[in-house]
mmCIF file as gemmi writes it, N, C-alpha and C atoms, coordinates in Angstrom:
data_model
loop_
_atom_site.group_PDB
_atom_site.id
_atom_site.type_symbol
_atom_site.label_atom_id
_atom_site.label_alt_id
_atom_site.label_comp_id
_atom_site.label_asym_id
_atom_site.label_entity_id
_atom_site.label_seq_id
_atom_site.pdbx_PDB_ins_code
_atom_site.Cartn_x
_atom_site.Cartn_y
_atom_site.Cartn_z
_atom_site.occupancy
_atom_site.B_iso_or_equiv
_atom_site.pdbx_formal_charge
_atom_site.auth_seq_id
_atom_site.auth_asym_id
_atom_site.pdbx_PDB_model_num
ATOM 1 N N . MET Axp A 1 ? 176.877 -21.348 179.072 1 0 ? 1 A 1
ATOM 2 C CA . MET Axp A 1 ? 176.136 -22.312 179.863 1 0 ? 1 A 1
ATOM 3 C C . MET Axp A 1 ? 175.727 -21.65 181.174 1 0 ? 1 A 1
ATOM 4 N N . LEU Axp A 2 ? 174.479 -21.787 181.505 1 0 ? 2 A 1
ATOM 5 C CA . LEU Axp A 2 ? 173.952 -21.201 182.736 1 0 ? 2 A 1
ATOM 6 C C . LEU Axp A 2 ? 174.197 -22.127 183.913 1 0 ? 2 A 1
ATOM 7 N N . ASN Axp A 3 ? 174.616 -21.55 185.038 1 0 ? 3 A 1
ATOM 8 C CA . ASN Axp A 3 ? 174.748 -22.361 186.241 1 0 ? 3 A 1
ATOM 9 C C . ASN Axp A 3 ? 173.385 -22.385 186.962 1 0 ? 3 A 1
ATOM 10 N N . PRO Axp A 4 ? 173.198 -23.258 187.947 1 0 ? 4 A 1
ATOM 11 C CA . PRO Axp A 4 ? 171.894 -23.38 188.612 1 0 ? 4 A 1
ATOM 12 C C . PRO Axp A 4 ? 171.398 -22.067 189.237 1 0 ? 4 A 1
ATOM 13 N N . LYS Axp A 5 ? 172.283 -21.276 189.796 1 0 ? 5 A 1
ATOM 14 C CA . LYS Axp A 5 ? 171.877 -20.014 190.412 1 0 ? 5 A 1
ATOM 15 C C . LYS Axp A 5 ? 171.334 -19.042 189.356 1 0 ? 5 A 1
ATOM 16 N N . GLN Axp A 6 ? 172.009 -18.966 188.208 1 0 ? 6 A 1
ATOM 17 C CA . GLN Axp A 6 ? 171.562 -18.096 187.12 1 0 ? 6 A 1
ATOM 18 C C . GLN Axp A 6 ? 170.23 -18.579 186.549 1 0 ? 6 A 1
ATOM 19 N N . ARG Axp A 7 ? 170.116 -19.882 186.398 1 0 ? 7 A 1
ATOM 20 C CA . ARG Axp A 7 ? 168.876 -20.471 185.876 1 0 ? 7 A 1
ATOM 21 C C . ARG Axp A 7 ? 167.701 -20.145 186.81 1 0 ? 7 A 1
ATOM 22 N N . GLN Axp A 8 ? 167.915 -20.267 188.106 1 0 ? 8 A 1
ATOM 23 C CA . GLN Axp A 8 ? 166.869 -19.977 189.089 1 0 ? 8 A 1
ATOM 24 C C . GLN Axp A 8 ? 166.486 -18.498 189.04 1 0 ? 8 A 1
ATOM 25 N N . TYR Axp A 9 ? 167.464 -17.616 188.896 1 0 ? 9 A 1
ATOM 26 C CA . TYR Axp A 9 ? 167.22 -16.179 188.792 1 0 ? 9 A 1
ATOM 27 C C . TYR Axp A 9 ? 166.357 -15.869 187.555 1 0 ? 9 A 1
ATOM 28 N N . LEU Axp A 10 ? 166.702 -16.488 186.42 1 0 ? 10 A 1
ATOM 29 C CA . LEU Axp A 10 ? 165.952 -16.257 185.184 1 0 ? 10 A 1
ATOM 30 C C . LEU Axp A 10 ? 164.537 -16.823 185.27 1 0 ? 10 A 1
ATOM 31 N N . LYS Axp A 11 ? 164.362 -17.937 185.959 1 0 ? 11 A 1
ATOM 32 C CA . LYS Axp A 11 ? 163.024 -18.493 186.154 1 0 ? 11 A 1
ATOM 33 C C . LYS Axp A 11 ? 162.151 -17.5 186.914 1 0 ? 11 A 1
ATOM 34 N N . GLY Axp A 12 ? 162.729 -16.872 187.921 1 0 ? 12 A 1
ATOM 35 C CA . GLY Axp A 12 ? 162 -15.867 188.697 1 0 ? 12 A 1
ATOM 36 C C . GLY Axp A 12 ? 161.598 -14.673 187.844 1 0 ? 12 A 1
ATOM 37 N N . LEU Axp A 13 ? 162.501 -14.224 186.985 1 0 ? 13 A 1
ATOM 38 C CA . LEU Axp A 13 ? 162.183 -13.102 186.097 1 0 ? 13 A 1
ATOM 39 C C . LEU Axp A 13 ? 161.11 -13.485 185.073 1 0 ? 13 A 1
ATOM 40 N N . ALA Axp A 14 ? 161.145 -14.714 184.601 1 0 ? 14 A 1
ATOM 41 C CA . ALA Axp A 14 ? 160.226 -15.157 183.551 1 0 ? 14 A 1
ATOM 42 C C . ALA Axp A 14 ? 158.827 -15.464 184.078 1 0 ? 14 A 1
ATOM 43 N N . HIS Axp A 15 ? 158.704 -15.633 185.387 1 0 ? 15 A 1
ATOM 44 C CA . HIS Axp A 15 ? 157.43 -16.047 185.966 1 0 ? 15 A 1
ATOM 45 C C . HIS Axp A 15 ? 156.276 -15.136 185.551 1 0 ? 15 A 1
ATOM 46 N N . SER Axp A 16 ? 156.479 -13.849 185.544 1 0 ? 16 A 1
ATOM 47 C CA . SER Axp A 16 ? 155.402 -12.901 185.252 1 0 ? 16 A 1
ATOM 48 C C . SER Axp A 16 ? 155.243 -12.599 183.76 1 0 ? 16 A 1
ATOM 49 N N . LEU Axp A 17 ? 156.095 -13.158 182.921 1 0 ? 17 A 1
ATOM 50 C CA . LEU Axp A 17 ? 156.018 -12.893 181.485 1 0 ? 17 A 1
ATOM 51 C C . LEU Axp A 17 ? 154.882 -13.671 180.82 1 0 ? 17 A 1
ATOM 52 N N . ASN Axp A 18 ? 154.334 -13.074 179.778 1 0 ? 18 A 1
ATOM 53 C CA . ASN Axp A 18 ? 153.379 -13.773 178.934 1 0 ? 18 A 1
ATOM 54 C C . ASN Axp A 18 ? 154.132 -14.336 177.731 1 0 ? 18 A 1
ATOM 55 N N . PRO Axp A 19 ? 153.622 -15.413 177.118 1 0 ? 19 A 1
ATOM 56 C CA . PRO Axp A 19 ? 154.297 -15.943 175.931 1 0 ? 19 A 1
ATOM 57 C C . PRO Axp A 19 ? 154.399 -14.882 174.833 1 0 ? 19 A 1
ATOM 58 N N . THR Axp A 20 ? 155.597 -14.687 174.316 1 0 ? 20 A 1
ATOM 59 C CA . THR Axp A 20 ? 155.853 -13.685 173.287 1 0 ? 20 A 1
ATOM 60 C C . THR Axp A 20 ? 155.721 -14.285 171.9 1 0 ? 20 A 1
ATOM 61 N N . VAL Axp A 21 ? 156.172 -15.512 171.729 1 0 ? 21 A 1
ATOM 62 C CA . VAL Axp A 21 ? 156.132 -16.186 170.436 1 0 ? 21 A 1
ATOM 63 C C . VAL Axp A 21 ? 155.263 -17.427 170.578 1 0 ? 21 A 1
ATOM 64 N N . LEU Axp A 22 ? 154.346 -17.598 169.625 1 0 ? 22 A 1
ATOM 65 C CA . LEU Axp A 22 ? 153.47 -18.761 169.623 1 0 ? 22 A 1
ATOM 66 C C . LEU Axp A 22 ? 153.815 -19.623 168.408 1 0 ? 22 A 1
ATOM 67 N N . VAL Axp A 23 ? 154.12 -20.88 168.641 1 0 ? 23 A 1
ATOM 68 C CA . VAL Axp A 23 ? 154.446 -21.801 167.558 1 0 ? 23 A 1
ATOM 69 C C . VAL Axp A 23 ? 153.168 -22.545 167.19 1 0 ? 23 A 1
ATOM 70 N N . GLY Axp A 24 ? 152.797 -22.5 165.921 1 0 ? 24 A 1
ATOM 71 C CA . GLY Axp A 24 ? 151.57 -23.149 165.464 1 0 ? 24 A 1
ATOM 72 C C . GLY Axp A 24 ? 151.787 -24.607 165.107 1 0 ? 24 A 1
ATOM 73 N N . GLU Axp A 25 ? 150.761 -25.193 164.542 1 0 ? 25 A 1
ATOM 74 C CA . GLU Axp A 25 ? 150.812 -26.603 164.167 1 0 ? 25 A 1
ATOM 75 C C . GLU Axp A 25 ? 151.859 -26.878 163.092 1 0 ? 25 A 1
ATOM 76 N N . ALA Axp A 26 ? 152.248 -25.853 162.318 1 0 ? 26 A 1
ATOM 77 C CA . ALA Axp A 26 ? 153.253 -26.036 161.264 1 0 ? 26 A 1
ATOM 78 C C . ALA Axp A 26 ? 154.637 -26.274 161.843 1 0 ? 26 A 1
ATOM 79 N N . GLY Axp A 27 ? 154.81 -25.971 163.116 1 0 ? 27 A 1
ATOM 80 C CA . GLY Axp A 27 ? 156.095 -26.226 163.775 1 0 ? 27 A 1
ATOM 81 C C . GLY Axp A 27 ? 157.067 -25.079 163.648 1 0 ? 27 A 1
ATOM 82 N N . VAL Axp A 28 ? 158.338 -25.402 163.727 1 0 ? 28 A 1
ATOM 83 C CA . VAL Axp A 28 ? 159.403 -24.4 163.735 1 0 ? 28 A 1
ATOM 84 C C . VAL Axp A 28 ? 159.748 -24.039 162.289 1 0 ? 28 A 1
ATOM 85 N N . SER Axp A 29 ? 159.094 -23.001 161.796 1 0 ? 29 A 1
ATOM 86 C CA . SER Axp A 29 ? 159.334 -22.547 160.425 1 0 ? 29 A 1
ATOM 87 C C . SER Axp A 29 ? 160.372 -21.421 160.446 1 0 ? 29 A 1
ATOM 88 N N . ASP Axp A 30 ? 160.794 -21.005 159.268 1 0 ? 30 A 1
ATOM 89 C CA . ASP Axp A 30 ? 161.744 -19.894 159.168 1 0 ? 30 A 1
ATOM 90 C C . ASP Axp A 30 ? 161.142 -18.612 159.731 1 0 ? 30 A 1
ATOM 91 N N . ALA Axp A 31 ? 159.841 -18.413 159.53 1 0 ? 31 A 1
ATOM 92 C CA . ALA Axp A 31 ? 159.169 -17.218 160.057 1 0 ? 31 A 1
ATOM 93 C C . ALA Axp A 31 ? 159.173 -17.217 161.589 1 0 ? 31 A 1
ATOM 94 N N . VAL Axp A 32 ? 158.926 -18.367 162.172 1 0 ? 32 A 1
ATOM 95 C CA . VAL Axp A 32 ? 158.943 -18.485 163.641 1 0 ? 32 A 1
ATOM 96 C C . VAL Axp A 32 ? 160.349 -18.208 164.17 1 0 ? 32 A 1
ATOM 97 N N . LEU Axp A 33 ? 161.353 -18.765 163.512 1 0 ? 33 A 1
ATOM 98 C CA . LEU Axp A 33 ? 162.735 -18.546 163.947 1 0 ? 33 A 1
ATOM 99 C C . LEU Axp A 33 ? 163.141 -17.091 163.805 1 0 ? 33 A 1
ATOM 100 N N . ALA Axp A 34 ? 162.695 -16.427 162.742 1 0 ? 34 A 1
ATOM 101 C CA . ALA Axp A 34 ? 163.012 -15.007 162.552 1 0 ? 34 A 1
ATOM 102 C C . ALA Axp A 34 ? 162.371 -14.17 163.651 1 0 ? 34 A 1
ATOM 103 N N . GLU Axp A 35 ? 161.119 -14.467 163.987 1 0 ? 35 A 1
ATOM 104 C CA . GLU Axp A 35 ? 160.426 -13.738 165.052 1 0 ? 35 A 1
ATOM 105 C C . GLU Axp A 35 ? 161.078 -14.01 166.402 1 0 ? 35 A 1
ATOM 106 N N . LEU Axp A 36 ? 161.46 -15.244 166.626 1 0 ? 36 A 1
ATOM 107 C CA . LEU Axp A 36 ? 162.13 -15.627 167.866 1 0 ? 36 A 1
ATOM 108 C C . LEU Axp A 36 ? 163.466 -14.9 168.001 1 0 ? 36 A 1
ATOM 109 N N . ASP Axp A 37 ? 164.214 -14.818 166.916 1 0 ? 37 A 1
ATOM 110 C CA . ASP Axp A 37 ? 165.492 -14.12 166.914 1 0 ? 37 A 1
ATOM 111 C C . ASP Axp A 37 ? 165.308 -12.634 167.237 1 0 ? 37 A 1
ATOM 112 N N . ARG Axp A 38 ? 164.305 -12.004 166.61 1 0 ? 38 A 1
ATOM 113 C CA . ARG Axp A 38 ? 164.021 -10.584 166.876 1 0 ? 38 A 1
ATOM 114 C C . ARG Axp A 38 ? 163.62 -10.364 168.328 1 0 ? 38 A 1
ATOM 115 N N . ALA Axp A 39 ? 162.732 -11.234 168.833 1 0 ? 39 A 1
ATOM 116 C CA . ALA Axp A 39 ? 162.254 -11.089 170.209 1 0 ? 39 A 1
ATOM 117 C C . ALA Axp A 39 ? 163.381 -11.274 171.216 1 0 ? 39 A 1
ATOM 118 N N . LEU Axp A 40 ? 164.258 -12.24 170.974 1 0 ? 40 A 1
ATOM 119 C CA . LEU Axp A 40 ? 165.392 -12.461 171.888 1 0 ? 40 A 1
ATOM 120 C C . LEU Axp A 40 ? 166.368 -11.288 171.842 1 0 ? 40 A 1
ATOM 121 N N . ALA Axp A 41 ? 166.578 -10.716 170.669 1 0 ? 41 A 1
ATOM 122 C CA . ALA Axp A 41 ? 167.478 -9.566 170.558 1 0 ? 41 A 1
ATOM 123 C C . ALA Axp A 41 ? 166.938 -8.388 171.35 1 0 ? 41 A 1
ATOM 124 N N . HIS Axp A 42 ? 165.627 -8.261 171.4 1 0 ? 42 A 1
ATOM 125 C CA . HIS Axp A 42 ? 165.023 -7.13 172.096 1 0 ? 42 A 1
ATOM 126 C C . HIS Axp A 42 ? 164.826 -7.385 173.585 1 0 ? 42 A 1
ATOM 127 N N . HIS Axp A 43 ? 164.357 -8.584 173.941 1 0 ? 43 A 1
ATOM 128 C CA . HIS Axp A 43 ? 163.981 -8.882 175.327 1 0 ? 43 A 1
ATOM 129 C C . HIS Axp A 43 ? 164.995 -9.712 176.103 1 0 ? 43 A 1
ATOM 130 N N . GLU Axp A 44 ? 165.813 -10.489 175.465 1 0 ? 44 A 1
ATOM 131 C CA . GLU Axp A 44 ? 166.78 -11.417 176.059 1 0 ? 44 A 1
ATOM 132 C C . GLU Axp A 44 ? 166.141 -12.641 176.708 1 0 ? 44 A 1
ATOM 133 N N . LEU Axp A 45 ? 165.016 -12.464 177.377 1 0 ? 45 A 1
ATOM 134 C CA . LEU Axp A 45 ? 164.342 -13.553 178.084 1 0 ? 45 A 1
ATOM 135 C C . LEU Axp A 45 ? 162.891 -13.578 177.629 1 0 ? 45 A 1
ATOM 136 N N . LEU Axp A 46 ? 162.418 -14.728 177.172 1 0 ? 46 A 1
ATOM 137 C CA . LEU Axp A 46 ? 161.029 -14.776 176.737 1 0 ? 46 A 1
ATOM 138 C C . LEU Axp A 46 ? 160.439 -16.16 176.851 1 0 ? 46 A 1
ATOM 139 N N . LYS Axp A 47 ? 159.109 -16.172 176.837 1 0 ? 47 A 1
ATOM 140 C CA . LYS Axp A 47 ? 158.369 -17.426 176.867 1 0 ? 47 A 1
ATOM 141 C C . LYS Axp A 47 ? 157.855 -17.729 175.474 1 0 ? 47 A 1
ATOM 142 N N . VAL Axp A 48 ? 157.865 -19.014 175.139 1 0 ? 48 A 1
ATOM 143 C CA . VAL Axp A 48 ? 157.361 -19.481 173.849 1 0 ? 48 A 1
ATOM 144 C C . VAL Axp A 48 ? 156.302 -20.543 174.132 1 0 ? 48 A 1
ATOM 145 N N . ARG Axp A 49 ? 155.144 -20.409 173.481 1 0 ? 49 A 1
ATOM 146 C CA . ARG Axp A 49 ? 154.098 -21.422 173.629 1 0 ? 49 A 1
ATOM 147 C C . ARG Axp A 49 ? 154.175 -22.376 172.441 1 0 ? 49 A 1
ATOM 148 N N . LEU Axp A 50 ? 154.275 -23.652 172.754 1 0 ? 50 A 1
ATOM 149 C CA . LEU Axp A 50 ? 154.371 -24.695 171.734 1 0 ? 50 A 1
ATOM 150 C C . LEU Axp A 50 ? 152.989 -25.29 171.454 1 0 ? 50 A 1
ATOM 151 N N . PRO Axp A 51 ? 152.824 -25.926 170.301 1 0 ? 51 A 1
ATOM 152 C CA . PRO Axp A 51 ? 151.523 -26.548 169.998 1 0 ? 51 A 1
ATOM 153 C C . PRO Axp A 51 ? 151.286 -27.782 170.871 1 0 ? 51 A 1
ATOM 154 N N . ALA Axp A 52 ? 150.04 -28.211 170.896 1 0 ? 52 A 1
ATOM 155 C CA . ALA Axp A 52 ? 149.658 -29.385 171.697 1 0 ? 52 A 1
ATOM 156 C C . ALA Axp A 52 ? 150.118 -30.655 170.993 1 0 ? 52 A 1
ATOM 157 N N . LEU Axp A 53 ? 151.344 -31.033 171.243 1 0 ? 53 A 1
ATOM 158 C CA . LEU Axp A 53 ? 151.921 -32.255 170.688 1 0 ? 53 A 1
ATOM 159 C C . LEU Axp A 53 ? 152.305 -33.18 171.827 1 0 ? 53 A 1
ATOM 160 N N . GLU Axp A 54 ? 152.795 -34.343 171.487 1 0 ? 54 A 1
ATOM 161 C CA . GLU Axp A 54 ? 153.308 -35.257 172.504 1 0 ? 54 A 1
ATOM 162 C C . GLU Axp A 54 ? 154.522 -34.632 173.187 1 0 ? 54 A 1
ATOM 163 N N . ARG Axp A 55 ? 154.77 -35.025 174.406 1 0 ? 55 A 1
ATOM 164 C CA . ARG Axp A 55 ? 155.851 -34.457 175.203 1 0 ? 55 A 1
ATOM 165 C C . ARG Axp A 55 ? 157.213 -34.521 174.499 1 0 ? 55 A 1
ATOM 166 N N . GLU Axp A 56 ? 157.549 -35.672 173.943 1 0 ? 56 A 1
ATOM 167 C CA . GLU Axp A 56 ? 158.849 -35.836 173.285 1 0 ? 56 A 1
ATOM 168 C C . GLU Axp A 56 ? 158.976 -34.917 172.073 1 0 ? 56 A 1
ATOM 169 N N . GLU Axp A 57 ? 157.883 -34.73 171.345 1 0 ? 57 A 1
ATOM 170 C CA . GLU Axp A 57 ? 157.907 -33.833 170.189 1 0 ? 57 A 1
ATOM 171 C C . GLU Axp A 57 ? 158.116 -32.391 170.621 1 0 ? 57 A 1
ATOM 172 N N . ARG Axp A 58 ? 157.455 -31.994 171.716 1 0 ? 58 A 1
ATOM 173 C CA . ARG Axp A 58 ? 157.638 -30.624 172.243 1 0 ? 58 A 1
ATOM 174 C C . ARG Axp A 58 ? 159.065 -30.425 172.721 1 0 ? 58 A 1
ATOM 175 N N . GLU Axp A 59 ? 159.643 -31.419 173.391 1 0 ? 59 A 1
ATOM 176 C CA . GLU Axp A 59 ? 161.023 -31.309 173.864 1 0 ? 59 A 1
ATOM 177 C C . GLU Axp A 59 ? 161.984 -31.171 172.689 1 0 ? 59 A 1
ATOM 178 N N . HIS Axp A 60 ? 161.77 -31.967 171.653 1 0 ? 60 A 1
ATOM 179 C CA . HIS Axp A 60 ? 162.614 -31.888 170.46 1 0 ? 60 A 1
ATOM 180 C C . HIS Axp A 60 ? 162.472 -30.513 169.795 1 0 ? 60 A 1
ATOM 181 N N . MET Axp A 61 ? 161.236 -30.021 169.716 1 0 ? 61 A 1
ATOM 182 C CA . MET Axp A 61 ? 160.983 -28.71 169.112 1 0 ? 61 A 1
ATOM 183 C C . MET Axp A 61 ? 161.675 -27.608 169.907 1 0 ? 61 A 1
ATOM 184 N N . ALA Axp A 62 ? 161.614 -27.673 171.236 1 0 ? 62 A 1
ATOM 185 C CA . ALA Axp A 62 ? 162.247 -26.662 172.092 1 0 ? 62 A 1
ATOM 186 C C . ALA Axp A 62 ? 163.764 -26.68 171.921 1 0 ? 62 A 1
ATOM 187 N N . GLU Axp A 63 ? 164.35 -27.875 171.873 1 0 ? 63 A 1
ATOM 188 C CA . GLU Axp A 63 ? 165.797 -27.992 171.687 1 0 ? 63 A 1
ATOM 189 C C . GLU Axp A 63 ? 166.222 -27.451 170.327 1 0 ? 63 A 1
ATOM 190 N N . GLU Axp A 64 ? 165.43 -27.758 169.301 1 0 ? 64 A 1
ATOM 191 C CA . GLU Axp A 64 ? 165.743 -27.277 167.95 1 0 ? 64 A 1
ATOM 192 C C . GLU Axp A 64 ? 165.689 -25.755 167.882 1 0 ? 64 A 1
ATOM 193 N N . MET Axp A 65 ? 164.638 -25.166 168.469 1 0 ? 65 A 1
ATOM 194 C CA . MET Axp A 65 ? 164.515 -23.703 168.469 1 0 ? 65 A 1
ATOM 195 C C . MET Axp A 65 ? 165.692 -23.056 169.169 1 0 ? 65 A 1
ATOM 196 N N . ALA Axp A 66 ? 166.017 -23.546 170.353 1 0 ? 66 A 1
ATOM 197 C CA . ALA Axp A 66 ? 167.11 -22.966 171.133 1 0 ? 66 A 1
ATOM 198 C C . ALA Axp A 66 ? 168.43 -23.06 170.373 1 0 ? 66 A 1
ATOM 199 N N . ALA Axp A 67 ? 168.685 -24.198 169.762 1 0 ? 67 A 1
ATOM 200 C CA . ALA Axp A 67 ? 169.935 -24.388 169.029 1 0 ? 67 A 1
ATOM 201 C C . ALA Axp A 67 ? 170.018 -23.47 167.815 1 0 ? 67 A 1
ATOM 202 N N . ARG Axp A 68 ? 168.907 -23.321 167.096 1 0 ? 68 A 1
ATOM 203 C CA . ARG Axp A 68 ? 168.933 -22.552 165.85 1 0 ? 68 A 1
ATOM 204 C C . ARG Axp A 68 ? 169.009 -21.05 166.064 1 0 ? 68 A 1
ATOM 205 N N . VAL Axp A 69 ? 168.639 -20.563 167.267 1 0 ? 69 A 1
ATOM 206 C CA . VAL Axp A 69 ? 168.771 -19.12 167.544 1 0 ? 69 A 1
ATOM 207 C C . VAL Axp A 69 ? 169.853 -18.849 168.594 1 0 ? 69 A 1
ATOM 208 N N . SER Axp A 70 ? 170.655 -19.854 168.904 1 0 ? 70 A 1
ATOM 209 C CA . SER Axp A 70 ? 171.767 -19.731 169.869 1 0 ? 70 A 1
ATOM 210 C C . SER Axp A 70 ? 171.297 -19.249 171.238 1 0 ? 70 A 1
ATOM 211 N N . ALA Axp A 71 ? 170.233 -19.851 171.735 1 0 ? 71 A 1
ATOM 212 C CA . ALA Axp A 71 ? 169.687 -19.477 173.041 1 0 ? 71 A 1
ATOM 213 C C . ALA Axp A 71 ? 169.822 -20.64 174.019 1 0 ? 71 A 1
ATOM 214 N N . GLU Axp A 72 ? 169.678 -20.317 175.289 1 0 ? 72 A 1
ATOM 215 C CA . GLU Axp A 72 ? 169.689 -21.329 176.355 1 0 ? 72 A 1
ATOM 216 C C . GLU Axp A 72 ? 168.251 -21.613 176.767 1 0 ? 72 A 1
ATOM 217 N N . THR Axp A 73 ? 167.918 -22.871 176.959 1 0 ? 73 A 1
ATOM 218 C CA . THR Axp A 73 ? 166.613 -23.226 177.506 1 0 ? 73 A 1
ATOM 219 C C . THR Axp A 73 ? 166.712 -23.092 179.02 1 0 ? 73 A 1
ATOM 220 N N . VAL Axp A 74 ? 165.912 -22.192 179.569 1 0 ? 74 A 1
ATOM 221 C CA . VAL Axp A 74 ? 165.923 -21.962 181.013 1 0 ? 74 A 1
ATOM 222 C C . VAL Axp A 74 ? 164.99 -22.947 181.7 1 0 ? 74 A 1
ATOM 223 N N . GLN Axp A 75 ? 163.802 -23.133 181.099 1 0 ? 75 A 1
ATOM 224 C CA . GLN Axp A 75 ? 162.786 -23.946 181.751 1 0 ? 75 A 1
ATOM 225 C C . GLN Axp A 75 ? 161.775 -24.439 180.719 1 0 ? 75 A 1
ATOM 226 N N . ARG Axp A 76 ? 161.237 -25.629 180.954 1 0 ? 76 A 1
ATOM 227 C CA . ARG Axp A 76 ? 160.141 -26.158 180.149 1 0 ? 76 A 1
ATOM 228 C C . ARG Axp A 76 ? 159.066 -26.654 181.102 1 0 ? 76 A 1
ATOM 229 N N . ILE Axp A 77 ? 157.866 -26.093 180.953 1 0 ? 77 A 1
ATOM 230 C CA . ILE Axp A 77 ? 156.732 -26.551 181.755 1 0 ? 77 A 1
ATOM 231 C C . ILE Axp A 77 ? 155.564 -26.744 180.801 1 0 ? 77 A 1
ATOM 232 N N . GLY Axp A 78 ? 155.176 -27.968 180.593 1 0 ? 78 A 1
ATOM 233 C CA . GLY Axp A 78 ? 154.07 -28.246 179.684 1 0 ? 78 A 1
ATOM 234 C C . GLY Axp A 78 ? 154.364 -27.738 178.29 1 0 ? 78 A 1
ATOM 235 N N . ARG Axp A 79 ? 153.505 -26.824 177.811 1 0 ? 79 A 1
ATOM 236 C CA . ARG Axp A 79 ? 153.657 -26.283 176.463 1 0 ? 79 A 1
ATOM 237 C C . ARG Axp A 79 ? 154.467 -24.988 176.435 1 0 ? 79 A 1
ATOM 238 N N . ILE Axp A 80 ? 154.955 -24.546 177.581 1 0 ? 80 A 1
ATOM 239 C CA . ILE Axp A 80 ? 155.695 -23.281 177.666 1 0 ? 80 A 1
ATOM 240 C C . ILE Axp A 80 ? 157.191 -23.55 177.813 1 0 ? 80 A 1
ATOM 241 N N . VAL Axp A 81 ? 157.979 -22.839 177.01 1 0 ? 81 A 1
ATOM 242 C CA . VAL Axp A 81 ? 159.437 -22.922 177.083 1 0 ? 81 A 1
ATOM 243 C C . VAL Axp A 81 ? 159.961 -21.516 177.344 1 0 ? 81 A 1
ATOM 244 N N . VAL Axp A 82 ? 160.903 -21.397 178.281 1 0 ? 82 A 1
ATOM 245 C CA . VAL Axp A 82 ? 161.538 -20.113 178.563 1 0 ? 82 A 1
ATOM 246 C C . VAL Axp A 82 ? 162.94 -20.153 177.964 1 0 ? 82 A 1
ATOM 247 N N . LEU Axp A 83 ? 163.238 -19.175 177.105 1 0 ? 83 A 1
ATOM 248 C CA . LEU Axp A 83 ? 164.538 -19.094 176.443 1 0 ? 83 A 1
ATOM 249 C C . LEU Axp A 83 ? 165.259 -17.826 176.853 1 0 ? 83 A 1
ATOM 250 N N . TYR Axp A 84 ? 166.596 -17.914 176.913 1 0 ? 84 A 1
ATOM 251 C CA . TYR Axp A 84 ? 167.43 -16.761 177.26 1 0 ? 84 A 1
ATOM 252 C C . TYR Axp A 84 ? 168.608 -16.689 176.298 1 0 ? 84 A 1
ATOM 253 N N . ARG Axp A 85 ? 168.863 -15.477 175.835 1 0 ? 85 A 1
ATOM 254 C CA . ARG Axp A 85 ? 170.06 -15.211 175.037 1 0 ? 85 A 1
ATOM 255 C C . ARG Axp A 85 ? 170.478 -13.772 175.337 1 0 ? 85 A 1
ATOM 256 N N . PRO Axp A 86 ? 171.701 -13.583 175.848 1 0 ? 86 A 1
ATOM 257 C CA . PRO Axp A 86 ? 172.13 -12.216 176.147 1 0 ? 86 A 1
ATOM 258 C C . PRO Axp A 86 ? 172.204 -11.388 174.872 1 0 ? 86 A 1
ATOM 259 N N . GLY Axp A 87 ? 171.766 -10.133 174.975 1 0 ? 87 A 1
ATOM 260 C CA . GLY Axp A 87 ? 171.802 -9.234 173.836 1 0 ? 87 A 1
ATOM 261 C C . GLY Axp A 87 ? 173.161 -8.559 173.713 1 0 ? 87 A 1
ATOM 262 N N . GLU Axp A 88 ? 173.32 -7.772 172.645 1 0 ? 88 A 1
ATOM 263 C CA . GLU Axp A 88 ? 174.572 -7.017 172.472 1 0 ? 88 A 1
ATOM 264 C C . GLU Axp A 88 ? 174.772 -6.059 173.634 1 0 ? 88 A 1
ATOM 265 N N . LYS Axp A 89 ? 173.694 -5.384 174.003 1 0 ? 89 A 1
ATOM 266 C CA . LYS Axp A 89 ? 173.696 -4.507 175.166 1 0 ? 89 A 1
ATOM 267 C C . LYS Axp A 89 ? 172.925 -5.26 176.247 1 0 ? 89 A 1
ATOM 268 N N . GLN Axp A 90 ? 173.634 -5.997 177.064 1 0 ? 90 A 1
ATOM 269 C CA . GLN Axp A 90 ? 173.005 -6.908 178.022 1 0 ? 90 A 1
ATOM 270 C C . GLN Axp A 90 ? 172.146 -6.149 179.018 1 0 ? 90 A 1
ATOM 271 N N . ARG Axp A 91 ? 170.843 -6.458 179.039 1 0 ? 91 A 1
ATOM 272 C CA . ARG Axp A 91 ? 169.887 -5.81 179.958 1 0 ? 91 A 1
ATOM 273 C C . ARG Axp A 91 ? 169.775 -6.562 181.276 1 0 ? 91 A 1
ATOM 274 N N . ILE Axp A 92 ? 169.85 -7.876 181.206 1 0 ? 92 A 1
ATOM 275 C CA . ILE Axp A 92 ? 169.701 -8.696 182.4 1 0 ? 92 A 1
ATOM 276 C C . ILE Axp A 92 ? 171.085 -9.018 182.942 1 0 ? 92 A 1
ATOM 277 N N . VAL Axp A 93 ? 171.322 -8.629 184.186 1 0 ? 93 A 1
ATOM 278 C CA . VAL Axp A 93 ? 172.598 -8.912 184.833 1 0 ? 93 A 1
ATOM 279 C C . VAL Axp A 93 ? 172.422 -10.192 185.647 1 0 ? 93 A 1
ATOM 280 N N . LEU Axp A 94 ? 173.132 -11.223 185.236 1 0 ? 94 A 1
ATOM 281 C CA . LEU Axp A 94 ? 173.037 -12.525 185.901 1 0 ? 94 A 1
ATOM 282 C C . LEU Axp A 94 ? 173.909 -12.585 187.142 1 0 ? 94 A 1
ATOM 283 N N . PRO Axp A 95 ? 173.441 -13.269 188.205 1 0 ? 95 A 1
ATOM 284 C CA . PRO Axp A 95 ? 174.3 -13.478 189.363 1 0 ? 95 A 1
ATOM 285 C C . PRO Axp A 95 ? 175.453 -14.42 189.012 1 0 ? 95 A 1
ATOM 286 N N . LYS Axp A 96 ? 176.538 -14.334 189.744 1 0 ? 96 A 1
ATOM 287 C CA . LYS Axp A 96 ? 177.703 -15.205 189.497 1 0 ? 96 A 1
ATOM 288 C C . LYS Axp A 96 ? 177.379 -16.571 189.949 1 0 ? 96 A 1
């Protein structure tokens, strides 16, 4: 679980990132989850662009993705979700 200081630090790091994974109208498929898992293993922190759905549907989709790849949701702004999962060889050093 991320504390507020760590979450704020990760938001700052994610600000300049471009979306790495794009979720299409088909939603959270096995292919999307596999790509998300690979991207998180390599980058640890990434942005995901969700399809143009209602707000509640996007929130549910973001929660489902994070849960299924064991990641933390750092931030949600509109159609963009920032996810974090520490890698085996942790690249991002979080503040205490």
